[in-house]
LUMDRENLUM-619780 format. One line per 4 residues: their letters; for each residue y, x, z of N, C-alpha, C, O. Coordinates in steps of 0.2 Angstrom, whole numbers, padded with zeros to 4 digits. Example, Ala and Ser with C-alpha at 12.3 -4.5 7.8 and 13.67 -1.06 7.14 Angstrom:
REM LUMDRENLUM-619780
AS	-0028:0066:0039:-0022:0062:0039:-0016:0066:0039:-0017:0071:0042 ~ -0011:0064:0035:-0005:0068:0036:0000:0064:0039:0006:0067:0040
//
This chain:
REM LUMDRENLUM-619780
XXXX	0918:0487:-1174:0910:0491:-1173:0912:0494:-1166:0917:0498:-1166 ~ 0908:0493:-1163:0909:0500:-1155:0906:0507:-1158:0902:0508:-1163 ~ 0909:0511:-1155:0908:0519:-1156:0900:0521:-1155:0896:0518:-1152 ~ 0901:0525:-1159:0892:0527:-1159:0891:0528:-1165:0895:0527:-1169
XXXX	0883:0530:-1165:0881:0532:-1173:0882:0526:-1176:0883:0521:-1173 ~ 0883:0528:-1183:0883:0525:-1189:0876:0522:-1195:0874:0526:-1199 ~ 0873:0517:-1194:0866:0517:-1194:0866:0519:-1202:0871:0518:-1205 ~ 0862:0520:-1203:0860:0521:-1212:0855:0520:-1216:0850:0522:-1212
XXXX	0853:0519:-1221:0857:0522:-1227:0863:0515:-1227:0861:0509:-1226 ~ 0870:0518:-1229:0873:0512:-1229:0874:0508:-1236:0874:0511:-1241 ~ 0874:0501:-1235:0873:0497:-1239:0880:0495:-1244:0886:0495:-1242 ~ 0880:0494:-1250:0885:0493:-1254:0886:0487:-1258:0883:0486:-1264
XXXX	0891:0480:-1256:0890:0475:-1258:0896:0473:-1263:0901:0474:-1261 ~ 0895:0470:-1269:0898:0470:-1274:0905:0466:-1272:0904:0462:-1267 ~ 0910:0465:-1274:0914:0461:-1273:0919:0458:-1279:0921:0452:-1280 ~ 0921:0464:-1283:0923:0462:-1289:0923:0468:-1293:0921:0473:-1291
XXXX	0924:0468:-1299:0923:0473:-1304:0926:0482:-1303:0925:0487:-1306 ~ 0931:0480:-1295:0936:0487:-1295:0935:0488:-1287:0938:0492:-1284 ~ 0930:0483:-1284:0931:0484:-1276:0922:0482:-1273:0919:0477:-1275 ~ 0919:0487:-1269:0913:0486:-1268:0912:0487:-1258:0912:0493:-1256
XXXX	0911:0483:-1255:0911:0484:-1249:0907:0489:-1247:0904:0491:-1251 ~ 0906:0491:-1241:0902:0495:-1239:0900:0494:-1230:0904:0492:-1226 ~ 0893:0494:-1229:0889:0491:-1223:0886:0496:-1221:0883:0499:-1225 ~ 0884:0496:-1214:0878:0499:-1211:0873:0497:-1212:0873:0492:-1216
XXXX	0866:0498:-1210:0860:0497:-1213:0858:0490:-1207:0854:0486:-1209 ~ 0863:0489:-1201:0862:0484:-1198:0869:0479:-1200:0870:0475:-1196 ~ 0872:0480:-1205:0878:0475:-1208:0882:0476:-1207:0886:0474:-1211 ~ 0885:0477:-1200:0891:0480:-1199:0894:0484:-1204:0892:0490:-1205
XXXX	0902:0479:-1207:0907:0482:-1211:0910:0489:-1209:0912:0490:-1203 ~ 0911:0493:-1212:0915:0499:-1211:0919:0502:-1217:0920:0508:-1217 ~ 0921:0500:-1220:0925:0502:-1226:0923:0497:-1234:0921:0492:-1236 ~ 0926:0502:-1238:0927:0497:-1244:0927:0504:-1248:0928:0509:-1245
XXXX	0926:0503:-1255:0927:0506:-1261:0930:0504:-1266:0928:0501:-1271 ~ 0936:0506:-1266:0941:0502:-1272:0941:0508:-1278:0941:0514:-1277 ~ 0941:0505:-1284:0944:0508:-1290:0949:0509:-1290:0952:0504:-1292 ~ 0953:0514:-1289:0961:0516:-1292:0962:0523:-1296:0962:0529:-1294
XXXX	0964:0520:-1302:0965:0526:-1306:0960:0527:-1310:0962:0530:-1315 ~ 0953:0525:-1310:0947:0527:-1313:0943:0531:-1308:0939:0535:-1310 ~ 0944:0531:-1303:0942:0536:-1296:0940:0531:-1290:0944:0529:-1287 ~ 0933:0530:-1290:0932:0526:-1285:0934:0531:-1277:0931:0536:-1276
XXXX	0940:0526:-1272:0940:0529:-1267:0938:0525:-1259:0939:0519:-1258 ~ 0934:0529:-1254:0932:0526:-1250:0937:0521:-1244:0938:0525:-1239 ~ 0939:0517:-1243:0945:0513:-1239:0940:0512:-1231:0935:0509:-1230 ~ 0942:0516:-1226:0938:0516:-1219:0941:0509:-1215:0947:0508:-1216
XXXX	0937:0505:-1213:0941:0500:-1210:0935:0500:-1202:0929:0501:-1202 ~ 0940:0498:-1198:0937:0496:-1190:0941:0490:-1189:0944:0487:-1193 ~ 0940:0489:-1182:0939:0482:-1180:0944:0483:-1171:0943:0487:-1167 ~ 0947:0480:-1171:0951:0480:-1164:0947:0476:-1158:0941:0474:-1158
XXXX	0951:0477:-1153:0946:0472:-1149:0946:0465:-1150:0941:0462:-1151 ~ 0952:0463:-1151:0952:0457:-1154:0951:0453:-1158:0954:0448:-1160 ~ 0944:0459:-1162:0942:0457:-1169:0945:0459:-1177:0943:0460:-1182 ~ 0952:0459:-1173:0957:0460:-1181:0956:0467:-1185:0954:0472:-1183
XXXX	0958:0466:-1190:0954:0472:-1196:0959:0476:-1194:0965:0474:-1192 ~ 0956:0484:-1193:0962:0490:-1193:0960:0494:-1199:0956:0499:-1198 ~ 0963:0493:-1204:0963:0498:-1212:0964:0506:-1208:0969:0508:-1204 ~ 0960:0509:-1210:0960:0516:-1211:0957:0519:-1204:0957:0525:-1203
XXXX	0954:0513:-1197:0951:0516:-1192:0944:0515:-1192:0941:0514:-1198 ~ 0940:0515:-1187:0933:0513:-1188:0929:0521:-1187:0933:0525:-1185 ~ 0923:0522:-1188:0918:0527:-1187:0917:0532:-1193:0915:0538:-1193 ~ 0921:0528:-1198:0920:0533:-1205:0927:0534:-1207:0929:0535:-1213
XXXX	0933:0534:-1201:0941:0534:-1203:0940:0543:-1205:0945:0544:-1209 ~ 0938:0547:-1204:0938:0554:-1206:0935:0557:-1212:0935:0562:-1215 ~ 0932:0551:-1215:0932:0550:-1222:0934:0548:-1228:0932:0548:-1233 ~ 0940:0542:-1224:0945:0538:-1229:0949:0542:-1233:0951:0547:-1231
XXXX	0949:0541:-1239:0951:0543:-1245:0945:0547:-1249:0946:0549:-1255 ~ 0940:0547:-1246:0936:0551:-1249:0932:0548:-1259:0929:0542:-1261 ~ 0934:0551:-1261:0931:0551:-1267:0926:0551:-1271:0923:0556:-1270 ~ 0922:0547:-1275:0917:0545:-1278:0916:0543:-1288:0919:0538:-1291
XXXX	0912:0547:-1291:0914:0545:-1297:0912:0539:-1299:0915:0536:-1303 ~ 0906:0536:-1296:0902:0529:-1296:0900:0527:-1288:0898:0530:-1283 ~ 0900:0519:-1289:0899:0517:-1284:0893:0518:-1281:0892:0514:-1276 ~ 0887:0523:-1283:0881:0524:-1280:0879:0522:-1274:0883:0525:-1270
XXXX	0876:0519:-1272:0872:0517:-1265:0871:0525:-1261:0874:0527:-1257 ~ 0865:0528:-1264:0862:0534:-1261:0868:0539:-1262:0868:0544:-1259 ~ 0873:0538:-1267:0878:0544:-1266:0883:0544:-1260:0885:0548:-1257 ~ 0885:0537:-1259:0891:0536:-1256:0888:0538:-1248:0890:0542:-1244
XXXX	0881:0534:-1247:0877:0534:-1239:0878:0542:-1237:0881:0544:-1232 ~ 0876:0546:-1242:0873:0552:-1240:0879:0557:-1240:0879:0562:-1236 ~ 0885:0557:-1243:0892:0560:-1243:0894:0557:-1235:0894:0560:-1230 ~ 0895:0553:-1235:0900:0546:-1230:0895:0551:-1224:0896:0556:-1222
XXXX	0890:0548:-1224:0886:0551:-1216:0884:0557:-1215:0884:0560:-1210 ~ 0882:0561:-1221:0883:0568:-1221:0890:0570:-1216:0889:0571:-1210 ~ 0897:0570:-1220:0901:0570:-1216:0902:0569:-1209:0904:0573:-1205 ~ 0900:0562:-1209:0900:0560:-1201:0898:0566:-1196:0902:0569:-1193
XXXX	0892:0567:-1198:0887:0571:-1195:0889:0579:-1196:0885:0583:-1193 ~ 0895:0582:-1199:0896:0588:-1201:0890:0593:-1206:0888:0599:-1204 ~ 0887:0589:-1211:0883:0593:-1215:0887:0595:-1221:0889:0591:-1225 ~ 0888:0604:-1222:0891:0607:-1225:0889:0604:-1235:0884:0602:-1237
XXXX	0897:0603:-1238:0895:0600:-1242:0896:0592:-1243:0897:0590:-1249 ~ 0897:0589:-1238:0898:0582:-1239:0906:0578:-1237:0907:0572:-1236 ~ 0911:0586:-1237:0919:0582:-1234:0920:0580:-1241:0918:0582:-1246 ~ 0926:0576:-1239:0933:0575:-1245:0932:0578:-1250:0936:0578:-1254
//
């Protein structure tokens, strides 16, 4: 995904009971939520010039490891995009 604004709201697509992928409103993959020790953690994902995946990178890299109680699409979108925009109370 090229640098620039992230189109919201974010969409969550279940992969398994412990993994949910996170996509922009226009379908670009920006990371995943993984259930680790009973807590859902956001794992940022970027892509290099060659198209290869770069874990911990991408437009939401500063939100890598942000924690959530549940994979609620509205909360995930609000907190991740709010932190990107510098909204108080949305940081990890």
